[in-house]
SERO-4910 file (N, C-alpha, C, O; in steps of 0.05 Angstrom, whole numbers):
BEGIN
 pado doro    nc1    nc2    nc3   cac1   cac2   cac3    cc1    cc2    cc3    oc1    oc2    oc3
  Unk    A   2427   1781   2435   2404   1795   2460   2399   1781   2477   2409   1785   2499
  Unk    A   2370   1747   2470   2357   1745   2479   2374   1727   2496   2376   1726   2520
  Unk    A   2393   1706   2470   2413   1690   2495   2414   1693   2520   2400   1681   2536
  Unk    A   2437   1719   2525   2459   1734   2542   2424   1754   2558   2427   1765   2579
  Unk    A   2400   1755   2546   2382   1755   2584   2369   1741   2592   2352   1746   2609
  Unk    A   2374   1706   2576   2365   1676   2590   2379   1672   2608   2371   1665   2631
  Unk    A   2407   1676   2598   2436   1674   2617   2442   1687   2646   2454   1680   2666
  Unk    A   2424   1710   2639   2425   1728   2651   2407   1720   2680   2415   1714   2703
  Unk    A   2379   1721   2669   2358   1701   2691   2374   1681   2696   2394   1688   2709
  Unk    A   2373   1660   2692   2387   1637   2688   2412   1643   2717   2416   1628   2736
  Unk    A   2417   1653   2714   2444   1665   2736   2435   1669   2771   2442   1662   2794
  Unk    A   2407   1690   2752   2396   1704   2777   2377   1682   2796   2373   1681   2820
  Unk    A   2367   1666   2774   2354   1650   2796   2367   1626   2811   2359   1618   2834
  Unk    A   2393   1612   2794   2405   1594   2806   2422   1613   2839   2430   1602   2860
  Unk    A   2422   1630   2834   2435   1644   2854   2423   1637   2874   2436   1632   2895
  Unk    A   2400   1635   2874   2382   1643   2894   2367   1615   2910   2347   1612   2924
  Unk    A   2395   1591   2898   2381   1560   2903   2402   1553   2917   2396   1537   2934
  Unk    A   2434   1562   2919   2455   1566   2925   2457   1548   2954   2437   1549   2968
  Unk    A   2467   1542   2957   2475   1541   2997   2499   1568   3001   2513   1576   2983
  Unk    A   2497   1575   3020   2506   1599   3028   2510   1596   3060   2490   1588   3073
  Unk    A   2525   1600   3067   2534   1604   3094   2527   1620   3099   2533   1641   3088
  Unk    A   2502   1613   3130   2492   1630   3144   2501   1648   3152   2513   1640   3172
  Unk    A   2506   1680   3148   2529   1696   3173   2509   1695   3194   2485   1691   3193
  Unk    A   2530   1700   3217   2536   1702   3255   2517   1735   3256   2521   1757   3245
  Unk    A   2496   1725   3273   2491   1761   3278   2502   1760   3301   2503   1745   3320
  Unk    A   2514   1794   3290   2534   1803   3314   2519   1827   3310   2513   1829   3287
  Unk    A   2515   1837   3317   2497   1873   3313   2476   1870   3338   2454   1860   3335
  Unk    A   2486   1880   3365   2449   1880   3374   2433   1910   3372   2442   1932   3370
  Unk    A   2414   1902   3372   2392   1911   3370   2372   1912   3392   2371   1899   3413
  Unk    A   2355   1934   3384   2318   1926   3395   2302   1945   3372   2305   1967   3360
  Unk    A   2278   1917   3375   2253   1923   3351   2230   1939   3366   2214   1932   3383
  Unk    A   2235   1967   3351   2222   1986   3360   2197   1975   3341   2196   1952   3333
  Unk    A   2170   2002   3333   2156   2001   3320   2161   2032   3311   2162   2053   3324
  Unk    A   2163   2028   3291   2168   2063   3277   2152   2074   3270   2160   2088   3250
  Unk    A   2118   2079   3277   2101   2095   3262   2110   2121   3278   2110   2144   3268
  Unk    A   2116   2116   3299   2128   2145   3315   2138   2157   3294   2132   2180   3292
  Unk    A   2164   2143   3265   2189   2161   3257   2172   2173   3230   2174   2191   3213
  Unk    A   2154   2145   3237   2140   2154   3205   2145   2134   3179   2151   2142   3156
  Unk    A   2143   2116   3185   2151   2077   3184   2127   2074   3196   2116   2084   3216
  Unk    A   2116   2050   3172   2104   2043   3180   2101   2013   3192   2092   1999   3174
  Unk    A   2103   1993   3221   2101   1966   3225   2138   1970   3250   2148   1986   3265
  Unk    A   2143   1948   3242   2171   1946   3260   2187   1946   3257   2188   1936   3234
  Unk    A   2220   1955   3269   2252   1956   3252   2260   1967   3279   2246   1977   3297
  Unk    A   2284   1963   3277   2306   1956   3286   2320   1986   3297   2333   1997   3279
  Unk    A   2320   1995   3315   2343   2002   3342   2369   2002   3335   2376   1982   3348
  Unk    A   2385   2008   3326   2418   2009   3337   2430   2013   3355   2423   2036   3361
  Unk    A   2451   2004   3373   2453   2021   3395   2472   2052   3381   2476   2069   3397
  Unk    A   2479   2055   3359   2491   2075   3355   2459   2103   3353   2462   2127   3346
  Unk    A   2437   2095   3358   2409   2098   3354   2392   2109   3327   2370   2119   3321
  Unk    A   2422   2097   3312   2405   2090   3277   2391   2079   3267   2403   2057   3265
  Unk    A   2365   2075   3255   2342   2063   3259   2338   2050   3231   2345   2065   3213
  Unk    A   2328   2027   3222   2321   2005   3191   2308   2000   3198   2301   1992   3221
  Unk    A   2298   2003   3173   2264   1983   3170   2275   1960   3154   2293   1962   3139
  Unk    A   2256   1931   3163   2271   1904   3140   2250   1896   3116   2226   1894   3112
  Unk    A   2279   1894   3102   2253   1899   3071   2252   1863   3062   2273   1853   3070
  Unk    A   2237   1845   3050   2244   1826   3037   2264   1814   3025   2271   1824   3003
  Unk    A   2277   1795   3031   2288   1783   3007   2294   1777   2980   2288   1753   2983
  Unk    A   2300   1778   2961   2290   1770   2925   2283   1753   2926   2259   1749   2923
  Unk    A   2299   1736   2931   2303   1710   2942   2281   1696   2949   2284   1672   2946
  Unk    A   2254   1706   2959   2239   1691   2980   2232   1687   2999   2252   1689   3012
  Unk    A   2212   1679   3017   2209   1678   3039   2215   1656   3055   2217   1658   3080
  Unk    A   2221   1621   3033   2242   1609   3042   2277   1625   3056   2288   1622   3078
  Unk    A   2281   1631   3045   2309   1647   3056   2304   1675   3080   2321   1681   3097
  Unk    A   2276   1689   3075   2287   1713   3088   2270   1701   3125   2247   1693   3129
  Unk    A   2298   1706   3148   2296   1711   3163   2274   1725   3183   2268   1723   3207
  Unk    A   2269   1737   3166   2238   1759   3186   2218   1741   3178   2196   1743   3189
  Unk    A   2221   1725   3160   2195   1701   3163   2184   1687   3177   2161   1679   3181
  Unk    A   2204   1684   3185   2209   1655   3210   2212   1683   3238   2195   1679   3255
  Unk    A   2219   1694   3241   2218   1696   3259   2197   1720   3270   2195   1741   3258
  Unk    A   2179   1713   3301   2154   1741   3313   2172   1760   3318   2193   1759   3331
  Unk    A   2157   1783   3301   2173   1797   3327   2162   1820   3341   2143   1831   3329
  Unk    A   2169   1832   3365   2153   1840   3371   2168   1865   3402   2182   1856   3421
  Unk    A   2161   1892   3400   2163   1917   3390   2181   1911   3430   2174   1894   3446
  Unk    A   2199   1929   3433   2213   1920   3461   2240   1902   3461   2258   1905   3478
  Unk    A   2242   1889   3446   2247   1852   3436   2275   1870   3438   2274   1894   3436
  Unk    A   2309   1848   3445   2329   1858   3445   2332   1831   3426   2320   1809   3421
  Unk    A   2346   1841   3420   2355   1816   3387   2390   1833   3381   2404   1852   3387
  Unk    A   2386   1809   3366   2430   1814   3353   2426   1810   3322   2402   1805   3323
  Unk    A   2432   1808   3296   2430   1811   3276   2438   1820   3252   2430   1844   3253
  Unk    A   2442   1819   3243   2462   1819   3215   2448   1827   3184   2430   1818   3170
  Unk    A   2463   1844   3183   2440   1855   3155   2468   1876   3139   2490   1887   3143
  Unk    A   2439   1870   3112   2463   1885   3090   2454   1908   3087   2445   1886   3092
  Unk    A   2444   1939   3083   2427   1960   3081   2425   1962   3048   2445   1968   3035
  Unk    A   2408   1957   3039   2397   1966   3011   2395   1994   3004   2394   2011   3023
  Unk    A   2396   2002   2980   2386   2026   2960   2356   2031   2965   2337   2015   2968
  Unk    A   2359   2060   2964   2339   2076   2983   2318   2065   2999   2318   2042   3007
  Unk    A   2300   2084   3005   2281   2078   3041   2254   2082   3034   2248   2098   3016
  Unk    A   2237   2069   3046   2209   2085   3036   2214   2104   3063   2198   2122   3061
  Unk    A   2226   2106   3080   2226   2122   3102   2247   2145   3116   2258   2146   3138
  Unk    A   2248   2159   3099   2255   2177   3100   2287   2175   3112   2304   2160   3101
  Unk    A   2292   2192   3137   2322   2172   3147   2327   2151   3155   2350   2148   3165
  Unk    A   2302   2119   3153   2305   2105   3164   2310   2086   3144   2295   2079   3126
  Unk    A   2347   2073   3150   2353   2058   3123   2349   2031   3123   2353   2013   3140
  Unk    A   2341   2031   3102   2331   2001   3089   2347   1968   3092   2369   1963   3081
  Unk    A   2331   1950   3108   2359   1935   3110   2362   1907   3097   2339   1898   3098
  Unk    A   2374   1894   3088   2354   1852   3079   2382   1846   3104   2407   1845   3104
  Unk    A   2354   1842   3130   2361   1824   3148   2370   1797   3137   2351   1785   3127
  Unk    A   2396   1784   3136   2402   1750   3134   2403   1745   3170   2386   1727   3175
  Unk    A   2414   1752   3190   2408   1726   3225   2387   1750   3226   2380   1766   3209
  Unk    A   2381   1747   3252   2361   1755   3266   2360   1736   3292   2355   1712   3286
  Unk    A   2364   1742   3318   2364   1716   3338   2349   1724   3367   2331   1736   3354
  Unk    A   2340   1728   3395   2342   1728   3411   2364   1739   3422   2386   1727   3423
  Unk    A   2356   1782   3437   2396   1771   3441   2394   1752   3478   2374   1742   3488
  Unk    A   2427   1753   3489   2426   1736   3513   2430   1756   3527   2451   1769   3525
  Unk    A   2407   1761   3546   2395   1777   3566   2428   1769   3590   2439   1787   3603
  Unk    A   2436   1743   3589   2462   1741   3604   2486   1766   3597   2501   1774   3615
  Unk    A   2489   1775   3575   2500   1782   3554   2506   1818   3571   2527   1829   3566
  Unk    A   2486   1831   3589   2490   1854   3576   2502   1866   3598   2510   1889   3597
***
């Protein structure tokens, strides 16, 4: 049993350090202040009206695009994300952001 636990932990840690192909940012979003929706901080409003609150990556801030991006309410961005289980804010979905970039204003 002890060996199994050590093996699982080793594989989990190793997966954080693997070189992954960077995901393409392909979902347009607007950065919004979520405080009016019962949540703290900034989040994303997608074109279909759904709201996302970013969660930090399990593997730490070194690989976390949100930690490297200065978010400001009103910014138009493109993101790539995975929905994660649980939500700290009711109907706002929690999302692990895999990619974030400023939207090209010429593509509107």
